[in-house]
C-alpha positions in Angstrom: -53.9 62.5 -22.8 -54.9 59.4 -20.7 -52.8 56.4 -21.4 -54.0 52.8 -20.7 -50.3 51.8 -20.8 -46.9 53.2 -21.6 -44.9 52.0 -24.6 -41.2 51.6 -23.9 -38.7 53.6 -25.9 -35.0 54.1 -25.5 -33.3 57.4 -26.6 -29.6 57.6 -26.4 -28.1 61.0 -25.4 -24.8 62.5 -24.3 -23.9 64.8 -21.3 -24.0 67.6 -23.7 -26.0 70.7 -24.7 -28.0 68.8 -27.3 -28.8 66.1 -24.7 -30.4 68.7 -22.4 -33.8 69.0 -24.2 -34.2 65.2 -24.0 -33.4 65.1 -20.3 -35.8 68.0 -19.8 -38.5 66.2 -21.7 -38.0 63.3 -19.5 -38.0 65.3 -16.3 -41.1 67.3 -17.2 -43.0 64.2 -18.3 -43.3 65.0 -22.1 -42.6 61.4 -23.0 -45.3 60.2 -20.7 -47.8 62.7 -22.2 -47.3 60.8 -25.5 -47.8 57.4 -23.6 -44.1 56.6 -23.7 -41.9 55.1 -21.0 -38.6 56.6 -21.9 -35.2 55.2 -21.0 -32.3 57.6 -21.7 -28.8 56.0 -21.7 -26.1 58.6 -21.5 -22.9 58.0 -23.5 -19.7 60.0 -23.2 -19.1 60.0 -26.9 -20.6 59.0 -30.2 -18.6 56.0 -31.3 -19.7 53.6 -28.5 -23.2 55.1 -28.8 -23.4 53.9 -32.4 -21.7 50.6 -31.7 -24.5 49.8 -29.2 -27.3 50.9 -31.5 -29.1 47.6 -31.0 -30.1 48.8 -27.5 -31.8 52.1 -28.6 -34.3 53.4 -31.2 -33.6 57.1 -31.2 -30.5 59.0 -30.5 -28.6 62.4 -30.5 -24.9 62.7 -31.4 -22.4 64.7 -33.4 -22.0 64.5 -37.2 -19.1 62.0 -37.2 -21.1 59.4 -35.2 -24.1 59.9 -37.5 -21.8 59.3 -40.5 -20.2 56.3 -38.8 -23.7 54.8 -38.5 -24.3 55.4 -42.2 -21.1 53.6 -43.2 -22.2 50.7 -41.0 -25.7 50.6 -42.5 -27.3 50.9 -39.1 -29.1 54.2 -38.9 -30.5 57.2 -40.7 -30.4 60.9 -39.7 -33.8 62.5 -39.3 -33.0 66.0 -38.1 -30.4 68.4 -36.6 -29.7 68.4 -32.9 -27.7 71.6 -32.7 -25.1 73.8 -34.5 -21.9 73.7 -32.5 -19.7 75.6 -34.9 -19.3 78.5 -32.5 -17.8 76.2 -29.8 -15.3 74.5 -31.9 -12.2 76.7 -32.3 -8.6 77.4 -33.0 -7.4 78.7 -29.6 -4.2 80.3 -28.4 -2.6 80.9 -25.0 -1.3 84.4 -24.1 1.9 83.9 -26.1 0.0 82.6 -29.1 -2.4 85.6 -28.9 0.5 88.0 -29.0 2.1 86.2 -31.9 -1.0 85.8 -34.1 -0.6 89.2 -35.8 2.9 88.3 -37.0 1.7 85.0 -38.4 -1.0 86.9 -40.3 1.6 89.3 -41.7 3.9 86.5 -42.7 1.0 84.5 -44.3 2.4 81.2 -43.1 2.7 79.2 -39.8 6.4 78.7 -40.4 7.7 76.6 -37.5 4.6 77.3 -35.4 2.9 74.1 -34.0 -0.8 73.6 -33.4 -1.9 70.7 -31.1 -5.0 69.1 -32.6 -7.1 65.9 -32.1 -6.5 63.8 -35.2 -9.4 63.1 -37.6 -11.8 65.3 -35.7 -14.1 68.2 -36.5 -11.6 70.2 -34.5 -8.9 69.5 -37.1 -11.4 70.5 -39.8 -12.1 73.8 -38.1 -8.4 74.6 -37.7 -7.7 73.9 -41.4 -10.7 76.1 -42.5 -9.6 78.9 -40.1 -6.1 78.9 -41.5 -7.5 79.0 -45.0 -9.8 81.9 -44.1 -6.9 84.0 -43.0 -4.7 82.9 -46.0 -2.1 81.3 -43.6 -0.3 78.5 -45.3 0.4 75.3 -43.4 1.5 71.7 -43.7 -0.3 69.3 -41.4 2.7 67.0 -41.4 5.0 69.7 -40.0 2.7 72.2 -38.3 0.2 69.8 -36.5 1.0 67.9 -33.4 -1.6 65.3 -32.7 -3.1 64.5 -29.3 -6.2 62.3 -29.1 -7.7 64.0 -26.0 -8.9 67.4 -25.3 -7.2 67.2 -21.9 -3.9 66.7 -23.7 -4.5 69.7 -26.1 -5.3 72.0 -23.1 -2.3 70.7 -21.2 0.0 71.6 -24.2 -1.4 75.1 -24.2 -0.9 75.4 -20.5 2.7 74.1 -20.5 5.4 76.8 -21.0 7.2 74.2 -23.0 4.1 73.2 -25.0 2.5 74.6 -28.1 0.9 78.0 -28.1 -2.0 77.1 -30.4 -4.5 74.2 -30.2 -7.9 72.9 -31.3 -10.5 73.0 -28.6 -14.3 72.4 -28.4 -16.7 72.7 -25.5 -16.4 72.1 -22.7 -12.6 72.4 -22.8 -13.0 75.6 -24.8 -14.5 77.2 -21.6 -11.3 76.5 -19.7 -9.3 78.4 -22.3 -11.7 81.4 -22.1 -11.4 81.3 -18.3 -7.6 81.1 -18.4 -6.7 83.4 -21.3 -9.9 85.4 -21.9 -12.3 85.5 -24.9 -9.4 86.8 -27.1 -7.9 83.3 -26.8 -10.5 82.2 -29.4 -8.6 83.0 -32.6 -11.3 81.7 -35.0 -14.2 79.3 -34.6 -16.2 77.2 -37.0 -18.7 80.1 -37.6 -15.9 82.5 -38.5 -14.4 80.0 -40.9 -17.7 78.9 -42.5 -17.2 75.3 -41.2 -20.6 73.9 -40.2 -20.0 71.6 -37.2 -23.4 70.1 -36.4 -25.1 67.1 -34.8 -27.9 64.9 -35.8 -31.0 63.2 -34.5 -30.7 59.5 -35.3 -33.2 56.6 -35.8 -31.9 53.0 -35.9 -32.7 51.1 -39.0 -34.3 48.4 -36.9 -36.7 51.0 -35.3 -37.3 52.5 -38.7 -38.4 49.1 -40.0 -40.4 47.9 -37.0 -41.4 50.7 -34.7 -41.6 54.0 -36.6 -44.5 55.5 -34.8 -42.9 55.1 -31.4 -39.7 56.6 -32.7 -41.6 59.5 -34.2 -43.4 60.2 -30.9 -40.1 60.1 -29.0 -38.7 62.7 -31.4 -41.8 64.8 -30.8 -41.1 64.8 -27.1 -37.5 65.8 -27.7 -38.7 68.7 -30.0 -40.9 69.9 -27.2 -37.9 70.0 -24.9 -36.1 72.1 -27.6 -39.0 74.5 -27.7 -38.7 74.9 -23.9 -35.0 75.7 -24.2 -35.9 78.3 -26.9 -38.7 79.9 -25.0 -37.4 79.9 -21.4 -33.7 80.5 -21.8 -32.8 81.4 -18.1 -34.9 78.5 -16.7 -33.2 76.2 -19.2 -29.8 77.3 -18.1 -30.6 76.1 -14.6 -32.1 72.9 -15.9 -29.0 72.2 -18.1 -26.7 72.7 -15.1 -29.0 70.3 -13.1 -28.6 67.8 -15.9 -24.8 68.2 -15.7 -24.6 68.0 -12.0 -26.9 64.9 -12.0 -24.2 63.3 -14.1 -21.6 64.1 -11.4 -20.0 67.3 -12.7 -19.7 70.8 -11.5 -22.1 73.3 -13.0 -21.2 75.7 -15.8 -20.4 79.3 -15.0 -22.7 82.0 -16.2 -20.2 82.9 -18.9 -20.0 79.3 -20.1 -23.7 79.0 -20.1 -24.0 82.1 -22.3 -21.6 80.4 -24.8 -23.6 77.2 -24.6 -26.9 78.9 -25.4 -25.4 80.8 -28.3 -25.6 77.4 -30.2 -28.8 77.1 -32.2 -31.4 74.4 -31.5 -34.1 73.7 -34.0 -37.8 73.3 -33.3 -40.2 71.5 -35.6 -40.7 74.3 -38.1 -36.9 74.9 -38.2 -36.3 71.2 -38.7 -38.6 71.2 -41.7 -36.7 74.2 -43.1 -33.4 72.4 -42.7 -34.7 69.3 -44.4 -36.4 71.1 -47.3 -34.7 70.3 -50.6 -33.8 72.9 -53.3 -34.3 72.4 -57.0 -31.2 70.4 -57.1 -32.5 67.9 -54.6 -30.2 69.0 -51.7 -31.3 70.1 -48.3 -29.4 72.6 -46.1 -28.9 69.7 -43.6 -27.6 67.5 -46.3 -25.1 70.1 -47.6 -23.8 70.7 -44.0 -23.4 67.0 -43.4 -21.7 66.6 -46.8 -18.9 69.0 -45.6 -18.1 66.6 -42.8 -18.4 63.5 -45.1 -15.9 65.1 -47.5 -13.4 65.8 -44.7 -13.7 62.3 -43.2 -13.2 60.7 -46.6 -10.2 62.9 -47.5 -8.7 62.2 -44.0 -9.1 58.5 -44.6 -11.6 58.0 -41.8 -14.3 56.5 -44.0 -13.6 54.3 -47.1 -15.9 56.1 -49.6 -17.3 59.5 -50.2 -21.0 59.0 -49.3 -23.8 61.2 -50.5 -25.2 62.6 -47.3 -28.6 63.1 -48.8 -29.0 59.4 -49.2 -28.9 58.9 -45.4 -31.1 61.8 -44.3 -34.8 61.1 -44.0 -37.5 63.8 -43.6 -40.4 61.5 -43.1 -40.4 61.7 -39.2 -40.6 65.5 -39.1 -43.2 65.5 -41.8 -45.2 62.9 -39.9 -45.2 65.0 -36.8 -46.1 68.1 -38.8 -49.0 66.2 -40.5 -50.6 65.7 -37.1 -51.7 69.3 -36.4 -52.4 68.6 -32.7 -49.1 66.9 -32.1 -47.2 69.6 -34.1 -48.8 72.4 -32.1 -47.9 70.5 -28.9 -44.2 70.4 -29.8 -44.2 74.1 -30.5 -46.0 75.4 -27.4 -45.8 75.0 -23.6 -49.6 74.7 -23.1 -50.9 71.4 -21.7 -52.9 69.5 -24.2 -53.8 66.0 -25.4 -51.1 65.9 -28.0 -52.0 62.9 -30.2 -54.9 63.0 -32.7 -56.2 59.5 -33.8 -56.2 58.4 -37.4 -52.7 59.5 -38.4 -50.9 56.4 -39.8 -47.3 55.9 -38.7 -44.4 56.8 -41.0 -43.8 54.2 -43.6 -40.6 52.1 -43.1 -37.7 53.0 -45.4 -36.1 50.4 -47.7 -32.9 49.0 -46.4 -29.9 50.8 -48.0 -26.4 49.7 -48.7 -24.3 47.0 -47.1 -22.3 48.0 -44.1 -18.7 49.0 -44.7 -15.7 48.4 -42.4 -14.4 51.8 -41.1 -11.4 52.8 -39.0 -11.8 54.1 -35.4 -13.1 57.7 -35.3 -12.0 60.5 -33.1 -15.1 62.6 -32.7 -15.7 66.0 -31.1 -17.2 64.8 -28.0 -16.6 65.1 -24.2 -13.5 63.4 -22.8 -13.6 61.0 -19.9 -11.2 60.7 -17.0 -13.2 60.4 -13.7 -15.4 57.6 -12.5 -19.1 57.7 -13.4 -21.7 58.6 -10.7 -24.2 55.9 -9.6 -27.3 55.2 -11.7 -29.8 58.0 -11.3 -33.4 58.6 -12.2 -35.1 61.7 -13.5 -37.0 63.1 -10.5 -40.5 63.8 -11.8 -41.4 61.4 -14.6 -40.0 58.2 -13.2 -38.4 57.3 -16.6 -34.9 56.0 -16.3 -31.7 58.0 -17.0 -28.5 56.1 -16.6 -24.8 56.1 -17.6 -23.5 53.4 -19.8 -19.9 54.5 -19.9 -17.6 56.3 -17.4 -17.7 60.1 -18.0 -15.8 62.8 -16.5 -13.4 65.6 -17.1 -10.3 66.7 -15.2 -8.4 69.8 -15.9 -6.9 71.8 -13.0 -8.4 75.1 -14.0 -11.7 73.7 -15.3 -14.7 75.1 -13.5 -17.1 74.1 -16.1 -19.1 71.1 -17.4 -19.7 69.0 -20.5 -21.5 70.4 -23.5 
């Protein structure tokens, strides 16, 4: 498609697996094919990303930051960015692995301690895993809280520390490297805990710039299709993305774990957003699990109805433009935009913002300085860091998810 000019759009991402398709879409020129000049600020975690929502229109983050944005009345969730349940786990060191059978036999943790990050999806997964195995526990006596993944891993590595902990990618890969795959006692998939992320649109963009936001999402979806169709090439691109941010590449084993996490193309997005007879979508029910956990943990002040903050109009608009929809689902070059399709209608403004406590979200930890500002090599669209990102664990040979 020939463009007389490019429309600016900002999509916020993270140095994570679900950020890879957006980075790839930028590198391969998918945004430009839709006449967009994309800027991709890279945030190390979701809380500051949402706090700076006035600077971006579309974003990708975990479920707690999405919900944080709902409580603040600043965004809506329009799709799922990935399912990270398999990379959020109850983990044990060698001593813990050896003692797990006796814990199961006793049916209680007893005096055993588990190091967890407070108010995180990691804590949710640990609780659900213990319930799955009918192991009784008391968070007040059995959980030792550490706000960083570096701290949780350090406790597992210390002979005087705790033998069990809550880890998510990329720190999870350090545990696998150190103690083997058997160190994963139970993950979110095993426990039936759906740990997901969402595609976000700011309320401001939804009210004033819906078509541009929808086209940016379409470019992102084409990046997802590439990841699904060309797995091995995508592994190399993902490592390039990570290295570009200043980190060592993932090992082949870690990449295999990364790519075990589902991504969702346009058709799959529509399936996730489709509502049953009761008016609930699969995506809404999965988000509701995290809402309930965050409310019961005192992280958010009220039990929100997730369905009220999930909007299917963007995916439906893309699907209604047959040329654009086909473009997102294939790797063939084409002129993706058909004229005459009106933009999605703005949504009415929802509830007033609520004041919420600080969140601890399952996102990459930071400890080393950020690399200089970089640009994606082929499209010329800007990719830059807005916060220091990094990760320092002595045995860590891997990179951020």
